[in-house]
C-alpha positions in Angstrom: 14.3 46.5 -20.2 13.9 44.4 -17.0 10.8 42.5 -17.8 10.7 40.7 -14.4 9.5 43.8 -12.8 6.6 44.5 -15.0 3.3 43.4 -13.4 0.5 46.0 -13.5 1.1 49.3 -15.4 -0.5 52.5 -14.2 -3.1 54.0 -16.7 -0.9 56.9 -17.6 2.0 54.6 -18.4 -0.1 52.4 -20.3 -1.3 55.3 -22.4 2.2 56.3 -23.0 3.1 52.8 -24.2 0.0 52.8 -26.5 1.3 56.0 -28.1 4.8 54.7 -28.4 3.5 51.5 -30.0 1.3 53.5 -32.4 -1.9 51.4 -31.7 -5.3 52.0 -30.2 -6.0 50.7 -26.7 -9.5 49.6 -27.4 -8.3 46.9 -29.8 -7.2 43.4 -28.5 -3.8 42.0 -29.6 -5.4 40.0 -32.3 -6.8 43.2 -33.9 -3.4 45.0 -33.8 -2.6 46.2 -37.3 -0.3 44.0 -39.3 2.6 46.4 -39.4 2.8 46.3 -35.5 3.0 42.6 -35.6 6.1 42.7 -37.8 7.9 45.5 -35.9 11.5 45.7 -36.1 13.4 43.4 -33.5 14.7 44.6 -30.2 12.1 47.5 -29.8 11.8 47.8 -26.1 8.7 50.0 -26.1 6.8 47.6 -28.5 8.0 44.6 -26.4 7.0 46.2 -23.1 3.6 47.1 -24.4 2.8 43.6 -25.5 4.3 41.9 -22.5 2.3 44.1 -20.2 -0.9 43.3 -22.2 -0.1 39.6 -22.0 0.6 39.7 -18.3 -2.7 41.5 -17.5 -4.6 39.0 -19.8 -2.9 36.1 -18.0 -3.8 37.4 -14.6 -7.4 37.7 -15.8 -7.5 34.2 -17.0 -7.7 35.1 -20.8 -4.9 32.7 -21.6 -5.2 32.7 -25.4 -5.2 36.4 -25.5 -2.0 36.3 -23.2 -0.3 33.9 -25.5 -1.0 36.1 -28.6 0.3 39.1 -26.8 3.5 37.4 -25.4 4.1 36.1 -28.9 3.9 39.6 -30.3 6.3 40.8 -27.5 8.9 38.3 -28.9 8.6 39.7 -32.3 9.6 43.0 -30.9 12.4 41.6 -28.8 13.5 38.3 -30.1 16.4 38.0 -27.7 14.5 38.3 -24.5 14.9 35.1 -22.5 12.5 36.3 -19.8 9.6 36.8 -22.3 10.1 33.4 -23.9 10.2 31.9 -20.3 6.9 33.6 -19.5 5.4 32.3 -22.7 6.7 28.8 -21.9 5.2 28.9 -18.4 2.0 30.1 -20.0 1.9 27.2 -22.7 2.5 24.7 -19.9 -0.4 26.0 -17.9 -2.6 25.8 -21.1 -1.4 22.1 -21.6 0.5 23.0 -24.8 3.6 21.1 -23.8 5.0 20.7 -27.2 4.8 24.4 -28.0 6.3 25.1 -24.5 9.2 22.8 -25.2 9.9 24.6 -28.6 10.2 27.8 -26.7 12.6 26.3 -24.0 14.7 24.8 -26.9 15.0 28.3 -28.3 16.2 29.7 -24.9 18.9 27.1 -24.9 19.9 28.0 -28.4 20.4 31.7 -27.4 23.7 32.9 -26.2 24.8 33.5 -23.6 22.5 31.5 -21.0 23.9 31.3 -17.5 23.9 28.2 -15.3 21.1 29.6 -13.2 18.7 29.9 -16.3 19.7 26.5 -17.4 18.9 25.2 -13.9 15.4 26.6 -14.1 14.9 25.1 -17.5 16.0 21.7 -16.3 13.2 21.8 -13.7 10.7 22.8 -16.4 11.9 20.0 -18.7 11.4 17.5 -15.8 8.0 18.7 -15.2 7.2 18.2 -18.9 8.3 14.6 -18.6 11.4 15.2 -20.5 13.8 13.7 -17.9 16.6 12.9 -20.3 16.7 16.6 -21.4 16.7 17.9 -17.9 19.6 15.6 -16.9 21.6 16.6 -20.0 21.2 20.3 -19.1 22.5 19.6 -15.6 25.3 17.6 -16.8 26.3 20.5 -19.1 26.2 23.0 -16.3 28.4 20.8 -14.2 31.0 20.3 -17.1 31.0 24.2 -17.7 31.5 24.8 -14.0 32.6 21.8 -11.8 31.7 24.0 -8.7 28.1 24.4 -9.7 26.9 22.4 -6.6 23.2 23.3 -7.0 23.1 21.6 -10.4 24.9 18.5 -8.9 22.3 18.4 -6.0 19.4 18.7 -8.6 20.9 16.0 -10.7 21.1 13.8 -7.7 17.5 14.4 -6.9 16.4 13.5 -10.5 18.4 10.2 -10.5 16.9 9.4 -7.2 13.3 10.3 -8.3 13.7 7.9 -11.3 15.3 5.1 -9.1 18.8 5.4 -10.7 20.2 5.0 -7.3 24.0 4.4 -8.2 24.0 7.6 -10.3 22.1 9.4 -7.6 24.6 8.3 -5.0 27.6 9.5 -7.0 26.1 13.0 -7.6 25.0 13.5 -4.0 28.2 12.3 -2.5 30.1 14.6 -4.8 27.8 17.4 -3.8 28.4 16.7 -0.1 32.2 16.6 -0.8 32.1 20.2 -1.9 29.5 21.3 0.6 29.8 19.2 3.8 27.1 21.2 5.6 24.5 21.1 2.9 21.2 20.5 4.6 19.4 19.6 1.5 22.2 17.1 0.4 22.1 15.5 3.9 18.4 15.0 3.6 18.7 13.4 0.1 21.4 11.2 1.1 19.7 9.9 4.1 16.6 9.1 2.1 18.8 7.4 -0.7 20.9 5.3 1.8 17.6 4.3 3.5 16.1 3.2 0.1 19.2 1.3 -0.7 19.2 -0.6 2.5 22.5 1.0 3.8 21.3 1.2 7.3 24.4 2.5 9.1 25.0 5.3 6.5 21.4 6.3 6.8 21.5 6.4 10.5 24.6 8.6 10.4 22.9 11.1 8.0 19.8 11.1 10.1 21.8 11.8 13.3 23.7 14.7 11.6 20.5 16.2 10.1 18.7 16.3 13.6 21.9 17.5 15.3 22.5 20.4 12.9 19.0 21.5 12.2 16.2 19.8 14.1 12.8 20.2 12.3 9.6 18.3 12.8 9.5 17.2 9.1 12.9 15.7 9.3 12.5 14.4 12.6 9.3 12.6 11.5 11.2 11.0 8.6 13.9 9.9 11.0 11.4 8.4 13.4 9.8 6.4 10.5 13.3 5.1 9.5 14.0 3.8 13.0 10.5 2.2 12.9 11.5 0.6 9.6 14.6 -0.8 11.1 12.8 -1.9 14.2 14.9 0.3 16.5 11.7 1.3 18.3 13.1 3.0 21.4 14.9 5.6 19.1 11.6 6.2 17.3 9.9 6.6 20.7 12.4 9.2 21.8 11.9 11.3 18.7 8.0 11.2 19.0 8.3 12.2 22.6 10.5 15.2 21.7 8.2 16.1 18.9 5.2 16.0 21.4 7.1 18.3 23.8 7.2 20.9 21.0 3.7 20.3 19.7 1.7 18.6 22.3 -1.5 19.0 20.3 -0.2 17.1 17.3 -2.5 14.1 17.3 -0.5 12.2 14.5 2.6 12.1 16.8 0.6 10.8 19.7 -1.1 8.1 17.7 2.2 7.0 16.4 3.7 6.8 19.9 0.9 4.9 21.2 1.2 2.4 18.4 5.0 2.0 19.2 4.2 1.4 22.8 2.0 -1.5 21.7 4.8 -2.9 19.6 7.2 -2.6 22.6 4.7 -4.5 24.7 3.8 -1.4 26.9 0.0 -1.2 26.6 -0.4 0.7 29.8 1.7 3.6 28.3 -0.3 3.2 25.0 -3.5 3.6 26.9 -2.1 6.8 28.6 -1.3 8.3 25.2 -4.7 7.5 23.9 -6.5 9.1 26.8 -4.5 12.2 26.2 -5.2 11.8 22.5 -9.1 11.6 23.0 -9.1 15.2 24.7 -8.1 16.8 21.4 -9.3 14.2 18.8 -12.2 15.3 16.5 -13.3 11.7 16.7 -13.1 10.7 20.4 -15.2 7.7 19.8 -12.5 6.1 17.7 -9.9 6.7 20.3 -12.2 5.2 23.0 -12.8 2.1 20.9 -8.9 1.7 20.5 -8.6 2.0 24.3 -11.3 -0.7 24.7 -9.5 -3.1 22.4 -6.3 -2.5 24.1 -7.8 -3.3 27.6 -9.1 -6.5 26.1 -5.7 -7.4 24.8 -4.2 -6.8 28.2 -6.9 -9.1 29.6 -8.2 -6.4 31.8 -11.7 -7.6 31.3 -13.4 -5.8 34.2 -11.8 -2.5 33.3 -12.7 -3.1 29.6 -16.2 -3.8 30.6 -16.5 -0.6 32.6 -14.9 1.5 29.8 -17.1 -0.1 27.1 -20.3 0.4 29.2 -19.4 4.2 29.4 -18.9 4.2 25.6 -22.5 2.9 25.2 -23.8 5.9 27.3 -21.7 8.4 25.5 -22.3 6.9 22.0 -25.6 5.0 22.2 -25.7 4.4 18.5 -22.2 2.9 18.3 -23.2 -0.8 18.0 -19.7 -2.0 17.2 -19.0 -1.6 20.9 -21.3 -4.4 21.8 -19.3 -7.3 20.3 -16.3 -6.2 22.2 -18.3 -5.8 25.5 -19.8 -9.3 24.7 -16.3 -10.6 24.4 -15.3 -9.1 27.7 -18.3 -10.7 29.5 -17.5 -14.0 27.9 -13.9 -14.0 29.0 -15.2 -13.4 32.6 -17.4 -16.4 32.2 -20.8 -14.5 32.0 -22.1 -16.0 28.7 -25.6 -14.8 29.4 -24.5 -11.2 29.6 -22.5 -11.6 26.3 -25.5 -13.0 24.6 -27.7 -10.2 25.8 -25.3 -7.5 24.6 -25.1 -9.2 21.1 -28.9 -9.6 20.8 -29.3 -5.8 21.1 -27.2 -4.9 18.1 -29.5 -3.1 15.5 -29.9 -4.9 12.2 -28.7 -1.7 10.2 -25.7 -1.0 12.3 -22.0 -1.6 11.1 -21.4 -4.1 13.9 -24.4 -6.3 13.1 -22.7 -9.1 11.2 -19.9 -9.4 13.7 -22.4 -9.6 16.5 -24.5 -12.2 14.9 -21.5 -14.3 14.2 -20.1 -14.1 17.7 -23.6 -14.8 19.1 -23.8 -18.0 16.9 -20.3 -19.1 18.2 -21.5 -18.6 21.8 -24.4 -20.9 21.1 -22.1 -23.4 19.4 -19.9 -23.5 22.4 -22.9 -24.5 24.5 -23.8 -27.1 21.8 -27.1 -25.2 21.2 -26.9 -25.9 17.5 -30.6 -25.5 16.7 -30.7 -22.2 18.4 -27.6 -21.1 16.5 -29.2 -22.2 13.2 -32.4 -20.3 14.0 -30.5 -16.9 14.8 -28.8 -17.2 11.4 -32.0 -18.0 9.5 -33.7 -15.0 11.1 -30.7 -12.7 10.4 -30.9 -13.7 6.7 -34.6 -12.8 6.5 -34.4 -9.4 8.5 -31.3 -8.0 7.0 -31.3 -6.1 3.8 -27.5 -6.4 3.5 -25.9 -9.1 1.5 -24.2 -11.1 4.3 -22.3 -14.0 2.6 -20.7 -15.1 5.8 -24.2 -15.9 7.3 -24.6 -18.6 4.7 -21.2 -19.9 5.3 -21.7 -20.2 9.1 -25.2 -21.6 8.8 -23.9 -24.5 6.6 -21.1 -25.1 9.2 -23.7 -25.2 12.0 -25.6 -27.8 10.0 -22.4 -29.9 9.3 -21.6 -29.8 13.0 -25.2 -31.0 13.9 -24.6 -33.8 11.4 -27.1 -32.5 8.9 -24.9 -32.3 5.8 -27.9 -32.1 3.3 -29.2 -29.0 5.0 -25.7 -27.5 4.7 -25.8 -28.2 0.9 -29.2 -26.6 0.7 -27.9 -23.5 2.3 -25.1 -23.1 -0.3 -27.6 -23.7 -3.1 -29.4 -20.7 -1.8 -26.1 -18.8 -1.7 -25.1 -19.5 -5.2 -28.5 -18.5 -6.4 -28.2 -15.3 -4.7 -24.5 -14.7 -5.6 -24.1 -16.7 -8.8 -20.9 -14.6 -9.9 -19.2 -14.4 -6.5 -16.1 -16.7 -6.6 -15.8 -16.6 -2.8 -19.1 -18.2 -2.5 -18.3 -21.0 -4.9 -14.9 -21.5 -3.1 -16.6 -21.9 0.3 -19.2 -24.3 -1.3 -16.3 -26.4 -2.7 -14.6 -26.5 0.7 -17.8 -27.7 2.3 -18.3 -30.4 -0.3 -14.7 -31.6 0.4 -15.4 -31.5 4.2 -18.4 -33.9 3.8 -16.4 -36.2 1.5 -17.9 -35.3 -1.9 -14.5 -34.5 -3.6 -15.8 -34.7 -7.2 -18.5 -32.0 -6.6 -15.8 -30.0 -4.5 -13.6 -30.1 -7.5 -16.3 -28.9 -9.8 -17.0 -25.9 -7.6 -13.3 -25.0 -7.5 -13.2 -25.2 -11.3 -16.1 -22.8 -11.3 -14.1 -20.5 -9.0 -11.4 -20.4 -11.6 -13.9 -19.6 -14.3 -14.9 -16.5 -12.3 -11.4 -15.6 -11.0 -8.7 -17.5 -13.0 -5.9 -16.2 -10.5 -7.4 -17.4 -7.3 -4.4 -19.0 -5.7 -6.2 -21.3 -3.3 -8.5 -22.6 -6.1 -5.4 -23.1 -8.3 -3.8 -25.0 -5.4 -6.9 -27.1 -4.6 -7.5 -28.1 -8.3 -3.8 -28.7 -9.0 -3.3 -30.8 -5.8 -6.5 -32.9 -6.4 -5.4 -33.6 -10.0 -1.9 -34.7 -8.8 -3.6 -37.1 -6.2 -5.6 -38.6 -9.0 -2.6 -38.8 -11.2 -4.4 -36.8 -14.0 -3.8 -33.5 -15.9 -0.4 -33.3 -14.4 1.0 -30.7 -16.8 -1.9 -28.4 -16.1 -1.7 -29.3 -12.4 2.0 -28.2 -12.4 1.1 -24.9 -14.1 -1.8 -24.3 -11.6 0.2 -24.9 -8.5 3.3 -22.9 -9.8 1.0 -20.0 -10.2 -0.3 -20.6 -6.7 3.2 -20.7 -5.3 4.0 -17.5 -7.1 1.2 -15.8 -5.3 1.7 -17.3 -2.0 5.5 -18.1 -1.7 5.4 -18.4 2.0 2.5 -20.8 2.3 3.9 -24.2 3.3 0.8 -26.0 2.3 0.7 -24.6 -1.2 4.5 -25.3 -1.7 3.7 -29.0 -0.4 1.2 -29.2 -3.4 4.0 -28.2 -5.8 6.3 -30.8 -4.4 3.5 -33.4 -4.6 2.9 -32.6 -8.3 6.6 -33.2 -9.0 6.4 -36.4 -7.2 3.4 -37.6 -9.2 5.2 -36.6 -12.4 8.2 -38.8 -11.4 10.6 -35.9 -10.8 11.6 -37.0 -7.4 14.7 -34.8 -6.9 12.7 -31.7 -7.5 9.9 -33.1 -5.3 12.4 -33.4 -2.5 13.5 -29.8 -3.0 10.1 -28.3 -2.9 8.8 -30.6 -0.1 11.9 -29.7 2.0 10.8 -26.1 1.6 7.4 -26.8 2.5 8.6 -28.6 5.6 10.7 -25.6 6.6 7.5 -23.5 6.5 5.3 -26.0 8.2 7.4 -28.6 10.1 4.6 -29.8 12.3 2.2 -30.7 9.5 1.8 -34.6 9.4 1.0 -34.8 5.7 4.1 -32.7 4.7 6.3 -35.0 6.7 4.7 -38.1 5.1 5.2 -36.5 1.6 8.9 -35.7 2.2 9.5 -39.2 3.5 7.9 -40.6 0.3 10.1 -38.4 -1.9 13.3 -39.4 0.0 12.3 -42.9 -0.4 12.0 -42.6 -4.2 15.4 -41.0 -4.3 17.0 -43.9 -2.2 17.7 -41.7 0.7 16.0 -44.2 3.2 17.4 -42.9 6.5 15.9 -39.5 5.8 12.7 -41.1 4.6 12.5 -43.0 7.9 13.1 -39.8 10.0 10.2 -37.9 8.4 7.9 -41.1 8.6 8.5 -41.2 12.2 7.7 -37.7 12.7 4.5 -38.0 10.6 3.4 -41.0 12.9 3.8 -38.7 15.9 1.8 -35.9 14.4 -1.2 -37.8 12.8 -4.3 -37.9 15.0 -6.1 -40.1 12.6 -5.4 -43.8 13.6 -5.8 -45.1 9.9 -3.3 -42.5 8.7 -0.7 -43.5 11.4 -1.1 -47.1 10.4 -0.5 -46.4 6.8 2.7 -44.5 7.5 3.8 -47.1 10.1 3.6 -49.8 7.2 5.7 -47.5 4.9 8.2 -47.2 7.7 8.4 -51.0 8.3 8.9 -51.6 4.6 12.1 -49.6 4.7 13.3 -49.9 8.2 15.7 -52.9 7.7 17.3 -51.1 4.8 17.3 -47.6 6.5 19.2 -49.1 9.6 
C-alpha cells in the first residue's frame, strides 16, 4: 500500500474501508471496538482506514484524534515507515518531541532503511535539537555509500551551523571534489571561507557562483562580502547590476547610496536617493537623508532650499528645523537659525535637539543669561523627561561663573531622577570640574551602586584612589574591569598604568602606559605618566623624551613648570 498517495478518500471508498475494517463510521477512533485495536499486523485494509482517518483529522486540526488514528494504523501495519514518519511529524507539531524521537528511533531500527530516508530523519533530529544524532546518521550514510554526496553536503551544513568550521570545511571540500559544479556546495563554501576569514578563497567561490548562476540572493550576499572586506567598487558594481534587473528594489538603491558616501561620492549618493524617493513608502525619510548629505557636502544654500521645501511638504516634521538652523548658522545667518529653532513644537521629536542647539547659539554669542532662560522655560513647559536640559543648564551656569547655581540644578535633577546612574555621573563630572573632588568621588560611587559595571565610573573611582594612594587593590580591580569594557580607550588604559605605578609595579606600569600612549600620543598627562614610569625603571633617556613631549603639550603653565623640574632633575644623568 502506497500511503504517500492517500489524502482525501471519496465517500464510497471510505464506506468500503469501513466495511473491510468491520467498524461503524459514526464512531471516532477512540470508540473503535477493542478487537480492532489489536488487529493482526500487516493488514493493509485496516492500516489504510486508520491512516485515512488520521490524515483527515490532522487536516481538520483534531490532532489528538489524528495521533490516536495513526497509532492504530501502526498496529495494523507495524512495518510501515511512512505511517511512522507521519506520526512523528504530527507529534513534533503537537510539541511531543520525546514521543516523536521514539518513533524516529523505531524507523532507524527497521530494516531496510535507505539513505534517502535516513537523510530525512537526520533533518528531523536536527530540528528536534538532537544534532549529535543527526550527524551520526549522516556519517553512517556516508560510510555505507561514500558517493552519497547529498549526505556529505548536509553534514557540512550542520557542522557550519554549529560553528564546527574545520569539520564543515572537510565535508564541504570533499563534497565539491565529487561534484565540482555543485551550486549549493559552492554557496556553503563561500559562506564558510568568509566566516573563517579566508578572503581569497571566499572571493574565488563568490566569483564562480555569480558566473555560473547569477541570482539576486547570492549577488546580494557577495556584495555584502565585498563591503566587509572594503572592496567597495566591487560591491557597487553588483548593486548596479541588481538595479538594472530590479530598478524598483529600494533596498539595493539604499545600499548603493550608502556605498557612494563611503567612497566619497556624495553627489552620486544624492542622485540615488532622489530616485529612491519616487518609489519609497516614506519619502520624507529619504528627503531628510538628502538634506543631511547636502550639509555634509557644505552645500549650504542648496541644503536651505531643500529643507525649506521639506517644511512645505511635511509641515509637522519639526526635526527638519535643527538641520535648517545649522545650514543658516554655517552661512553666518545666526538670527535665521535662532528663528527656526524657536518654532519647534514642544511635543515634537526634534524639540530636545532644537533647544540644545539654540542654547549653543546663544552661548556662542556669550548670551548666557538668555541661554539659561531658554532651558529653564523648556524644563517647565515640556512634559518629557529631558535629562540633557539639566546637564546643559548647569554647564551654562558654570560658564557664567555661577557654580552654585549649577549645583542647585543637579540637585533638582537627582530629585527627579534619583535612580538614574547617568544623572549621578554627570553630577560627579560637574563637581570635579569645579574642583570639589571628594563630592565628585561620592557621586561616582553612587553611580556604581546603581550600575556596578559602568566603565567610566569604574575608571574615575579607580584613578582617583590611585592618585590618593588608597584602596589600591580595589582600584586595580575597578580599572581592569574598565579596560576590559573599553580596551581601545587610551585614557582608561592610562589609569591602569597609573594604578600599577602607585602600587610600585613600575615595569607593568611602563607596559600599560606605553599602550595608552600608542592610543593617545598627544595627551600631555599620558606622556608625563610614561616619563615617570620610565624614570622609576632607570630608563632616564626614555623618561626625558616623554617629559619633553609633555612640556610641549601642556597648556597649563603650572603643569609645564612641574614637568620641567622633573626633566631638570634627570637631565644630567639622561645625557
